[in-house]
C-alpha positions as CSV (number, residue, x, y, z in Angstrom):
1,M,97.4,93.0,128.2
2,T,98.9,92.1,124.8
3,D,102.3,93.6,124.0
4,T,102.8,95.8,120.9
5,P,105.0,93.3,118.8
6,T,102.3,90.7,119.2
7,V,99.5,93.1,118.1
8,L,101.6,94.2,115.1
9,R,102.3,90.6,114.1
10,D,98.6,89.7,114.5
11,L,97.6,92.7,112.4
12,H,100.1,91.9,109.7
13,S,98.9,88.3,109.6
14,A,95.2,89.4,109.3
15,C,96.2,91.8,106.5
16,A,98.3,89.2,104.7
17,E,95.2,86.9,104.6
18,L,93.5,89.7,102.7
19,G,96.4,89.9,100.2
20,T,98.6,92.6,101.7
21,I,102.2,92.1,100.4
22,L,104.1,94.9,102.2
23,F,103.1,95.8,105.7
24,T,105.0,98.4,107.7
25,V,104.2,100.4,110.8
26,S,106.1,103.6,111.5
27,V,106.2,105.8,114.6
28,L,106.7,109.5,114.4
29,D,109.4,111.3,116.4
30,P,108.6,115.0,115.9
31,A,111.4,116.1,118.3
32,A,114.0,114.3,116.1
33,G,112.1,115.2,112.9
34,V,112.0,111.6,111.7
35,S,109.8,108.6,111.4
36,R,111.0,105.2,112.7
37,R,109.9,101.9,111.3
38,A,108.5,99.9,114.3
39,Y,107.4,96.8,112.3
40,T,108.0,95.4,108.9
41,S,107.0,92.4,106.8
42,H,110.2,92.8,104.8
43,P,113.0,93.2,107.3
44,V,115.8,92.8,104.7
45,E,114.5,95.5,102.4
46,Y,112.9,97.7,105.1
47,P,114.6,97.0,108.4
48,A,112.8,97.8,111.6
49,Q,114.2,100.9,113.4
50,G,115.1,102.4,110.0
51,T,114.5,106.1,109.9
52,K,113.7,108.8,107.4
53,P,113.1,112.5,107.7
54,M,109.6,113.7,108.3
55,E,108.5,115.7,105.3
56,H,105.3,117.8,105.4
57,D,104.2,116.6,102.0
58,A,100.9,115.3,100.6
59,W,101.4,112.0,102.4
60,F,101.9,113.8,105.7
61,V,98.7,115.9,105.1
62,H,96.7,112.8,104.2
63,C,97.9,110.5,107.0
64,I,99.2,112.6,109.8
65,A,97.3,115.8,109.7
66,G,94.2,114.1,108.2
67,R,94.5,111.0,110.4
68,R,93.7,108.7,107.5
69,T,95.2,105.4,106.5
70,F,97.3,105.3,103.3
71,V,96.6,102.3,101.0
72,A,98.2,101.8,97.6
73,N,97.1,98.8,95.6
74,T,99.5,99.4,92.7
75,P,103.1,100.5,92.2
76,E,101.7,103.7,90.6
77,G,99.8,104.4,93.9
78,F,103.1,104.3,95.8
79,R,105.2,106.2,93.3
80,A,103.9,109.7,94.2
81,H,104.6,109.2,97.9
82,F,107.7,107.0,98.2
């Protein structure tokens, strides 16, 4: 069985080959009311284990409630959510 860090590194590598610049994976902690970064392609700017409050906003509705992936291909695509 493959461990989680290896799977995330492999997924990041595959996405980078397609042109992905920033790749992060977060894990929700509903009990604490936060999301925790579990993997990042940019550890200086976005350190793993960094947290931020969970907000029930449009991103939450799209990704968490809607169970859909969020992809932004331009800075404008990110601006509304981050």
